[in-house]
Each structure stands twice: as C-alpha cells, then as structure tokens.
C-alpha positions in Angstrom: 83.6 68.9 10.0 86.7 71.9 9.5 86.1 74.9 11.1 86.1 76.9 8.1 83.5 74.9 6.4 81.4 74.8 10.0 81.2 78.7 9.6 80.3 78.9 6.2 77.4 76.1 6.8 75.9 78.5 9.4 75.8 81.4 7.8 74.5 79.6 4.5 72.0 77.8 6.5 69.8 81.1 8.0 67.5 83.2 6.5 67.6 86.8 5.9 64.5 88.5 8.0 61.8 90.0 6.0 62.1 93.8 4.8 60.2 96.3 6.8 60.5 100.0 6.8 60.6 101.6 9.8 60.9 105.4 11.2 64.5 106.8 11.4 63.8 106.5 15.7 63.5 102.7 15.0 66.1 101.9 12.7 69.2 102.1 14.6 70.9 98.8 14.3 69.4 97.7 11.1 70.2 96.7 7.9 69.4 98.7 4.4 67.5 96.2 2.5 67.3 98.7 -0.4 70.3 101.4 -1.7 70.1 104.7 0.3 68.7 107.0 -3.0 68.2 110.5 -2.4 65.1 112.4 -3.4 66.9 116.2 -3.3 69.9 118.2 -3.8 71.8 118.7 -0.6 72.2 121.7 0.1 68.9 122.9 -2.3 70.4 126.7 -2.3 73.3 128.1 -2.2 74.2 128.3 1.5 77.1 130.4 3.7 79.4 128.1 5.2 80.9 130.9 7.6 79.6 133.5 9.9 80.8 136.8 8.0 79.7 138.8 5.3 78.1 137.6 1.7 79.6 139.6 -1.3 79.8 140.2 -4.8 82.3 141.4 -7.2 85.8 142.6 -5.9 86.0 145.0 -3.1 85.5 147.6 -1.0 81.7 146.6 -0.8 78.8 148.5 1.3 76.9 146.8 3.9 73.4 147.0 2.8 71.8 144.1 5.1 71.4 141.1 6.9 70.6 137.8 6.2 69.4 135.9 9.5 68.7 132.1 10.0 65.8 130.6 8.0 65.6 133.6 5.9 63.2 132.7 2.6 64.3 135.1 0.4 67.8 136.3 0.8 67.0 139.1 -1.9 70.0 140.1 -4.5 73.6 141.8 -4.4 75.0 144.4 -7.1 78.6 144.6 -7.6 80.4 146.4 -4.7 77.6 145.4 -2.4 77.8 143.3 0.8 75.6 141.8 3.7 75.7 140.0 6.9 74.9 136.5 7.4 75.0 133.3 9.1 76.1 129.7 8.7 73.6 128.0 6.7 71.5 130.4 5.5 70.7 130.9 2.2 73.0 133.9 0.3 71.8 136.6 -2.2 71.3 136.3 -5.8 74.8 137.1 -7.0 77.1 136.5 -4.0 80.4 135.4 -5.1 82.4 135.0 -1.9 81.5 135.0 1.9 83.7 136.7 3.8 84.6 135.6 7.5 83.8 138.1 10.2 87.2 137.5 11.8 88.6 138.5 8.2 86.6 141.3 7.7 87.9 144.9 8.2 86.1 148.3 7.9 87.3 151.6 6.9 86.5 154.5 9.0 83.8 156.7 8.0 84.9 160.0 6.5 83.3 163.3 6.0 82.8 164.4 2.6 82.4 168.0 2.8 84.1 169.2 6.2 83.8 172.8 7.3 86.6 174.6 7.4 86.9 174.6 11.3 86.7 170.9 11.4 89.1 168.1 11.9 88.6 164.4 11.8 89.8 162.3 15.1 89.2 158.5 14.6 86.5 159.0 12.1 84.2 161.1 14.6 84.1 165.1 13.1 85.3 167.4 15.9 85.2 171.0 16.0 88.4 172.2 18.0 88.9 176.2 19.3 89.1 178.8 16.8 92.9 178.9 17.2 93.6 175.2 17.6 96.2 173.9 14.7 95.7 170.1 13.5 98.5 167.4 13.7 97.3 163.9 13.6 94.4 164.4 14.7 94.8 166.4 17.4 94.7 170.5 18.4 98.2 171.8 18.0 97.2 174.2 20.9 94.5 173.1 22.8 93.0 175.8 25.1 94.1 175.6 29.0 91.2 174.1 29.9 91.0 171.6 27.5 92.2 167.5 28.4 93.2 165.2 25.8 92.2 161.9 26.4 92.3 158.8 24.2 93.3 161.2 21.1 90.1 163.4 21.3 90.0 166.9 22.9 88.3 167.2 25.9 87.4 170.2 28.0 87.7 170.2 31.6 85.2 173.0 32.4 82.4 172.3 35.2 79.7 171.1 33.0 81.7 168.5 30.7 83.1 164.9 31.6 85.2 162.6 29.7 83.0 159.6 28.1 85.3 156.8 26.6 87.7 159.5 24.9 84.8 161.8 23.8 83.9 165.3 24.7 80.0 165.2 26.4 78.1 167.4 27.6 75.9 166.2 30.6 72.9 167.5 32.2 73.7 170.1 34.7 73.1 167.9 37.4 74.6 164.6 36.2 77.5 163.3 38.6 80.4 161.3 36.8 81.0 157.4 37.3 83.3 155.3 35.1 83.5 157.9 32.4 79.6 158.4 32.2 77.1 160.8 33.5 75.1 159.3 36.3 71.8 161.1 35.5 72.1 161.8 31.7 69.0 163.9 30.4 65.8 162.9 29.7 66.2 162.2 26.3 69.7 161.0 26.0 70.4 157.4 25.4 74.0 155.1 25.6 75.1 153.3 22.5 78.4 151.6 23.0 79.3 153.2 26.0 78.9 156.6 24.4 75.9 159.3 25.5 73.7 160.4 22.6 71.3 162.7 22.1 68.8 161.0 19.5 65.7 162.7 18.2 62.7 162.3 20.1 61.2 159.5 18.8 64.1 157.3 18.6 64.6 153.7 20.2 67.5 151.8 21.5 68.2 148.4 20.6 71.5 146.1 20.9 73.4 149.5 21.7 72.1 151.3 18.2 69.6 154.3 17.9 67.0 152.8 15.9 65.1 156.2 14.9 67.9 158.7 13.8 67.5 162.0 12.7 67.4 162.5 9.0 70.7 163.8 8.7 72.7 161.7 11.3 74.6 158.5 10.5 75.6 155.2 12.2 79.8 154.9 12.4 80.4 152.2 14.0 77.4 151.8 16.0 77.5 155.6 17.2 75.0 157.9 16.3 76.9 161.0 14.8 75.1 164.3 13.8 77.9 166.2 11.5 77.8 169.8 10.6 75.1 170.9 8.5 77.2 171.2 5.5 78.6 167.9 6.0 78.1 164.5 4.5 79.4 161.4 5.9 79.7 157.7 4.5 79.7 155.0 6.5 82.7 152.8 6.4 83.5 150.3 3.5 83.8 146.6 3.8 87.4 145.0 3.6 88.5 141.1 3.2 89.9 138.3 1.5 87.1 137.2 -1.4 88.2 134.2 -3.3 85.6 133.2 -5.7 83.3 130.8 -4.2 85.0 130.8 -0.8 83.3 129.6 2.0 80.1 129.0 -0.1 78.6 125.3 -0.2 77.0 125.1 -3.7 73.4 123.4 -4.1 74.0 119.9 -4.7 77.4 120.2 -3.2 76.9 117.3 -1.5 74.5 115.0 -3.4 72.2 115.6 -6.5 68.8 114.3 -6.7 68.8 110.4 -7.4 72.3 110.4 -6.1 73.1 106.6 -4.2 74.2 107.6 -1.1 74.6 104.4 0.5 74.3 100.4 -1.1 72.4 97.8 0.1 73.8 95.9 3.6 75.1 98.6 5.6 74.5 98.8 8.9 72.5 102.0 10.3 73.8 103.5 12.8 73.7 107.2 13.9 75.7 108.6 10.7 73.4 107.1 8.6 70.2 108.5 10.4 71.5 111.9 10.2 72.1 111.3 6.2 68.6 110.1 5.8 66.9 112.8 7.8 69.4 115.5 6.0 67.7 114.4 2.4 64.6 114.5 3.8 63.6 111.0 4.4 61.4 109.9 7.3 61.4 106.2 7.3 64.0 103.6 5.8 63.6 100.3 4.2 65.9 97.4 6.7 66.0 94.2 7.7 65.3 94.4 11.7 67.7 92.6 14.2 67.0 89.0 14.6 66.0 87.7 17.9 68.0 85.6 20.3 67.3 83.6 23.0 69.4 81.3 25.3 68.5 77.8 27.4 71.2 77.0 29.9 71.0 73.4 31.4 72.7 71.9 34.3 71.2 71.0 37.6 74.8 71.4 39.1 74.6 75.0 38.3 74.1 77.8 40.8 73.8 81.5 40.2 75.4 83.4 43.4 78.0 83.1 45.0 81.6 80.9 44.3 81.7 76.7 42.8 82.0 74.5 45.8 81.8 70.5 45.5 79.1 69.6 43.3 78.2 72.9 42.7 79.1 75.1 39.4 78.9 79.0 39.0 77.4 79.3 36.2 79.6 81.8 33.7 78.0 81.3 30.6 74.9 82.9 31.5 76.4 86.2 32.0 77.9 86.5 29.3 74.9 85.7 26.2 73.4 88.9 26.6 76.1 91.2 25.8 77.7 88.8 23.1 73.8 88.8 21.4 73.2 92.5 21.4 77.2 93.1 20.2 76.5 90.4 17.5 73.5 93.2 16.4 70.5 90.8 17.4 68.0 91.2 20.4 67.9 88.9 23.0 64.4 87.5 23.1 63.1 85.9 26.9 62.2 82.6 26.8 58.7 81.2 28.2 58.6 79.0 31.2 56.0 76.9 29.7 53.5 76.4 26.9 51.7 79.5 27.2 48.2 79.2 28.6 45.3 80.2 26.4 44.3 83.3 27.8 43.2 87.2 26.2 46.3 88.1 24.3 48.4 85.0 24.6 50.1 83.2 22.0 48.7 80.3 20.8 50.5 76.7 22.0 52.3 75.5 18.9 52.3 71.3 20.0 53.7 70.3 17.1 56.9 72.7 17.4 55.6 74.8 14.4 55.6 78.8 15.1 53.0 81.0 15.2 52.0 83.1 12.6 54.6 85.5 12.4 54.2 89.2 12.4 57.6 89.9 10.1 57.9 92.8 8.4 55.1 94.4 10.7 55.6 98.0 11.3 55.7 98.7 15.3 51.7 99.4 16.4 50.0 97.8 13.5 48.6 94.5 12.1 46.7 92.8 14.8 47.6 94.8 18.1 48.5 91.7 20.1 52.1 91.0 20.7 52.3 87.4 21.6 52.7 86.5 25.0 50.9 86.5 28.3 48.2 87.9 29.4 50.6 90.8 30.9 51.4 91.8 27.5 54.8 91.1 26.8 55.7 89.3 24.0 58.3 86.4 24.3 60.9 86.4 21.5 58.7 88.3 19.0 59.0 87.5 15.2 61.3 89.5 13.0 60.2 93.1 12.5 58.7 93.0 16.2 60.1 94.1 19.2 59.4 92.6 22.0 58.7 94.1 25.1 55.7 96.2 24.6 53.4 97.0 27.2 49.8 96.9 26.5 50.2 94.3 24.0 51.6 96.8 21.6 54.3 95.7 19.2 57.1 98.1 19.8 60.7 98.2 18.4 63.4 97.4 21.3 66.8 98.6 20.5 69.8 96.2 20.7 70.7 96.0 24.3 67.5 97.1 25.7 66.1 94.1 27.5 62.8 93.1 26.2 60.1 91.7 28.2 59.9 94.6 30.7 56.1 95.6 31.2 54.4 97.3 34.1 55.2 95.1 37.3 57.2 92.7 35.8 61.2 92.4 36.4 63.6 93.0 33.1 63.7 89.4 31.5 61.0 87.6 33.2 58.9 85.4 31.1 55.3 86.2 30.3 52.6 84.0 31.8 54.8 83.2 35.1 52.4 83.4 38.0 54.9 85.6 40.0 57.9 87.4 39.7 61.1 84.8 40.0 64.0 86.3 41.3 67.0 86.2 38.5 69.2 82.9 39.2 66.2 81.1 40.7 67.9 77.1 40.8 66.5 75.2 37.8 63.4 72.6 37.8 60.7 75.2 39.1 57.7 76.1 37.2 58.0 73.3 34.3 61.1 73.1 34.3 62.5 76.7 33.0 63.4 79.6 35.2 64.3 83.0 34.6 67.8 84.3 34.0 68.7 87.8 33.1 68.0 89.3 29.5 67.3 86.9 26.9 68.3 83.7 29.0 66.4 80.8 30.8 67.7 77.6 32.7 66.3 74.8 31.9 66.9 71.8 34.3 68.0 68.2 32.7 65.2 66.1 31.5 64.6 65.9 28.1 61.0 66.3 28.2 61.7 70.4 29.9 64.1 71.1 26.7 61.8 69.6 24.5 58.8 72.1 26.0 61.5 74.8 26.1 62.6 74.7 22.2 59.0 74.2 21.4 57.6 77.2 23.0 60.7 79.8 22.7 59.8 82.1 20.0 63.4 83.5 18.4 65.2 83.1 15.5 68.1 81.5 16.8 68.0 79.8 20.0 71.2 78.5 21.8 71.3 75.8 24.2 74.1 75.3 26.8 75.4 72.1 28.5 73.6 69.9 26.3 75.6 69.4 23.2 77.7 66.9 24.2 77.1 62.9 24.2 76.8 62.4 28.4 73.8 61.3 30.2 72.7 64.6 30.9 72.8 65.8 27.5 69.8 65.8 25.8 69.7 68.3 23.0 70.6 66.1 20.1 67.3 63.5 21.0 65.3 66.7 21.8 66.2 68.1 18.3 65.1 64.5 17.0 61.5 64.9 18.7 61.2 68.1 17.4 62.1 67.1 13.9 65.0 69.1 13.4 67.7 68.9 10.5 71.0 68.8 12.1 73.5 70.6 9.9 77.0 71.1 11.9 77.4 68.3 14.3 80.9 68.9 16.0 83.9 71.2 14.8 87.3 70.0 14.6 88.1 72.8 16.6 90.0 73.3 20.3 88.4 74.4 22.5 84.6 73.9 21.3 84.1 71.2 19.1 81.1 69.7 20.8 79.1 72.1 19.1 76.2 71.7 17.1 73.9 73.5 14.8 70.0 72.3 14.0 67.1 73.9 12.0 63.7 73.2 13.2 60.8 72.9 10.6 59.5 76.3 11.1 63.2 77.6 9.9 64.2 78.5 13.8 68.0 77.7 14.3 69.3 75.8 17.3 72.8 76.5 18.4 74.3 73.7 21.0 77.1 75.6 23.3 79.5 73.2 25.2 79.2 73.6 29.0 82.7 74.8 29.6 82.8 78.3 29.6 85.6 79.2 26.9 84.5 76.4 24.3 80.6 78.0 24.8 82.4 81.6 23.8 84.2 79.7 20.8 81.1 78.4 19.6 79.0 81.5 19.6 82.0 83.7 17.8 82.2 80.4 15.1 78.3 79.5 14.6 76.6 81.9 16.6 77.8 84.9 14.8 78.0 83.4 11.4 74.2 82.8 11.7 73.3 86.1 13.3 75.0 87.9 10.1 72.9 86.0 7.4 69.6 86.7 9.7 70.6 90.3 9.5 71.3 90.1 5.9 75.1 90.9 5.9 77.9 88.9 4.7 80.4 86.3 6.5 83.0 88.6 7.7 86.3 88.1 6.3 89.2 87.6 8.9 92.3 89.5 8.7 95.7 87.8 8.5 98.5 88.6 11.4 101.6 88.0 12.2 102.6 85.9 15.1 106.4 86.8 16.0 107.0 83.9 18.6 104.7 81.5 16.9 101.7 79.4 18.1 102.0 75.7 18.4 99.7 74.2 15.9 97.2 71.1 16.8 98.1 68.1 14.3 93.8 67.6 12.8 92.0 70.7 14.7 91.9 74.5 14.4 93.0 75.8 17.5 91.6 79.6 18.8 94.3 81.0 21.2 93.4 84.1 23.1 96.3 87.1 22.1 96.9 90.5 22.4 97.5 92.9 19.5 101.0 94.6 19.8 102.7 96.5 17.0 105.2 93.5 16.1 102.4 91.0 15.8 99.7 88.5 18.2 101.3 87.6 21.4 99.3 84.5 22.8 98.3 85.8 26.6 97.9 82.4 28.3 95.1 80.2 30.2 93.5 79.1 26.9 91.7 75.8 28.3 88.2 75.2 27.6 87.0 76.0 31.1 88.9 79.2 31.5 87.8 82.9 30.6 90.9 84.5 31.8 92.7 84.6 29.0 89.8 85.8 26.8 89.2 88.7 29.3 92.5 89.5 28.6 92.4 89.2 25.1 92.3 91.5 22.4 91.2 88.8 19.6 91.3 85.1 19.4 94.1 83.9 16.6 92.7 81.2 14.5 95.1 79.0 14.3 95.1 76.4 11.2 95.9 72.8 11.9 99.5 71.7 11.0 102.5 69.7 12.3 104.7 73.0 13.7 104.5 76.2 14.9 102.2 78.6 13.0 104.3 82.1 12.6 101.0 83.8 10.8 97.0 83.3 12.0 93.8 85.1 11.2 92.3 87.1 13.7 88.6 86.5 15.1 87.0 89.3 17.4 85.9 89.0 21.0 83.6 91.2 20.4 81.4 90.6 17.1 80.2 93.7 16.5 82.6 96.3 14.4 86.5 95.9 15.5 89.5 97.9 14.9 91.3 96.5 12.5 90.6 96.4 8.6 89.9 93.1 7.4 
C-alpha cells in the first residue's frame, strides 16, 4: 500500500473521543470541541494601560485624587482635572487620556499674594533679612553670619542647622547629623528629609503630613506654612495627552458573543489564559486519547549492551516520549486478565471493552476506576485519566505517568502481586512484565499476546516486534482470534514496510510496529500519529515541501524516509538511515519523505521527528 494512502487510512479509521467539559486546570492538551465564544466584553470598562495620571481636556491639570487597583467607583473628572492611577484600574468618567508617570511634569507651587518682603526660592517662600536684595531667587547681600546652601539662605547662628538646603531651627539641644537634627523637638516630623512642625494632631504617612493646619499646603510632599496673607496653589500637572492615549477601551479585545477561537484548536497555556480572561471556568473539549504499548521478543534485554543471542531493547524507551509528544496519554497494560475484586474491571473474555466512562468529568460517575484493588486505572477510557488513587478518576496531563498510586511504582500494572522492577525479562506473571510508562513486555507466545491485547484498555495499542511473518511473529494470528479488521497490511516505504493497523470489534486500534528501531519509529510517525490526530479530533497534518540541493536517491517503488538536517539552503541527509539504526534520526531535524522514482529527488516533504508542534510552516 502506498505510504500516503496508508497514512490517510489510519486517520480515517480512528474515531474522535467523546466530548466532555473540563475545568481549566484539567483542559491543557485537550482539543476544543466547540468554538470558544466570549460571554463578556474585555475589558468590561475603560482601563488605564499605564501607571500615571488620568486627565480630562487640555492641560495643565490639577491633581484631585488617586484611583487604586480594584477601585469600584473611579469618580468623574471635570475639564482641567487629573487623578493618579495604576495600570489596569478603571479610569474616571470623562477621562480623555492617561499620562505615563515618566512623562508627567509638575510646575512649582507659587505664592498668590506674597508679602512685600518675601521672595520665592525653588517654590518655597523665604523671608530674607531686611536689607537683602533679591536676584535669581537669592538674597544679594546676605548677612555676615548667613550661609547659602542649595540656593537657600541659611543662618549659621548657633541654634540653626542646614537641612537639605532649607533653613531649620532645631530645638536647643539637638545635634546635627547628615544635615538633620538628631533630636528634633517633640512635635516635629521629618517629611522627605525636611524637618516640619505640623499641628498637634498631624500624623505622618509615607513621608507626608496627614493632618495639616488650616493654612498649610503640600508642595512636593513638603508642608509649607505661608505668611498670613499669602495664598499658595499646588503645582499643576503637564504632559503629553493625545486623545485616548494609554486607555484600553471597553470591548477593545472582544465583545459579548465574539468567537475567539474555532473548534479544533489545541488547548495550551495561552488558550487557558484567554478562557479565564473572558470569565470561563470550564471548556468543552475532546480529551487526549490513551495509548499503550506491548513489546515482544524473548531476545530482548533491558540493561547493559547487546550480546550474542541478546538484543538491548531500544523501542520501549522511545515510545512514551513519542506518545506524549503526539498529544496522547500513556496507558499501562495489565499483566493478565484482572481478577474479580472490589474496584476491579470486569474480565472481557470476548475481547469487548467494559462500559466506558467516556466523557465523564473527573470525580463523577460511579467513582470506581477500572483496575486492580489498589485503585490504579489501567488505560482508562476516553475522558477518564488513569492513575487516580482510591479508585477515583482524575485527569492526567500528557507526560505524567499514569498508574502511580501510593506504594505503587510509576508504570506498574494494577493487579500485580508485588512491585516488579522495570525491565524484568519477559515471560513472568502471565506473560507480561512492567516496563516504562505505557510500555509492557510480552513473551513470544500467541496465547499471551492474545491475553495482553484483550486486557489492555487504551484507544490505541502499539505492538512491537511481532508484525512481520516470522515464526515468532504472532500479531496477525492474534488479531484474527480477536475478530479484528485489518486496515493496513504492510506499507510501501523504506524503512518500516512490515507495519500494520487493525481495529478490534470494540473500536480499539492496534498498530503493529516492526522490530527494528528506526523502522518502528517510521511506523509510529506514519500510522500512529495519523490515528492519534483523528482520536484527538484533529485533521491529518499537511507536510511542507523543502528543497534538497544535493539530491536524494529515490527507491523505484517505495517511499523513502531519510533523516535530514535543515539548513538555509534546504535539506541535507545525515546518513545512518538503516532500519536498525537510530544514529541518523537522533542527529536529524526531520525525515525527508522522498517519493518513489527512477532517479534522484531534488525536493521532498518534511515529516517531523517530534510529532508535536514543529517550527516550520505547513
């Protein structure tokens, strides 16, 4: 069968999982079953996009208050008014612009009716000595004992000190340290490094005097007490204020009823955040399918190097990562037909699956997960994640090892009498032994393979090392015994031609992988990924084209899958692409799909080695 046809048949044979609703925390990796529609406007009100000042009309503006995050009523601004505001806070009614804090400029406070003998220095009213003139805010002829510091007149008389450029009169016994009196009088407070004498009931907060005397004003955070006849105005705000600047208008991102995403989108972190933004707590999705693997081969060992008569298993370690990267959940296969015990799944002697809990929300339904008495669910049905302790179904994110319960090693099949070490040689305990997550080892026995297939609860079952026609290859006979329909029986590709795909009467799919490691990888990427995509409710991915500057030799009748690296010039073969080799694929970026032909191909399609998202456009 041609490679492209086999891939299409695998996709068509699978059936998407039942639609469920899941909390956002359990929806990562699922696929949207319905469009994501916003029930609300985002943002619901006009909000500040920057920290700064909300203003109305043309400047300058007088700052009248502050709007903090979470403020339910931001009030109203009139022309010429402003209020400080934080990012995300609702802007007051009438706001025309928000000025960023870094763009805000305040003019100095000026006395409105200064007395005849007062001068203004840096926005602070000063009273120079009687015969002092004024020039640029400084007395022209300061008295002999005066010191000028920071543009302010200071008196160096015995009882005065210099404080940040301002003249202060500390208490008689106060020392001076760093320009401040060490022991100020009882009722004095320090505001912004300046000694102040507020009224008796004034408190201090964040460097500002809270209770000011009736005729005091705040200028730059410093309390000033002007002379009796002088009125003081606070500094005014200035800054760029284009209409609508730094305001997120209500409904700017979406309005009620807007379709944000279509069905068929894979739920990832951004999708979850978007759903939360519009106020959703649950999503309607197709959950990830479950995939289990059965590895056959009496010659396989699981530690150390290969030796005469023994071969180190290389396929088992590959499959869990391939399964999770394809968007499925590894499901643990049982060691044998489950025994009748409290909380265990029934033994489907006919090969039919037990009544599934497809679409059941975690924690609902009968509350009993199929599996052994330990409560570990082996290859739970669609929508029910395996591995919840206590017999309760729970969601398992892709890549998390299902089947782990208290006192049970991850990946150990439920119902096993004792914890078996990973990599135990096949042939023990009813013919199946534990492997890594989602992987089980089965002896080269028709009866044991039939039992393992019958007892494995997963949407897709991978069987490695038994798909050819040798004396130890029992897959096709086992499928006949179970009444399976053979959909793909061999594919015209190199490597990987012995691969096969069948469907059991209950709808479970069985994929036969060749025993050679690279051939098994090709079969999974060809038929396995196609089937998993359909089980997830996703289309068959289109494969992008790429140039092959040096050319790749074609096979006369079969599609070649060649490990290549991607360069700015196109695809470059890396070599070591034999059926038993993984050196080439391990060093490659992708596989070049080279169509059959009589000569060399100068272009090919790209098949991702990582079946998840890939960095090149389709």
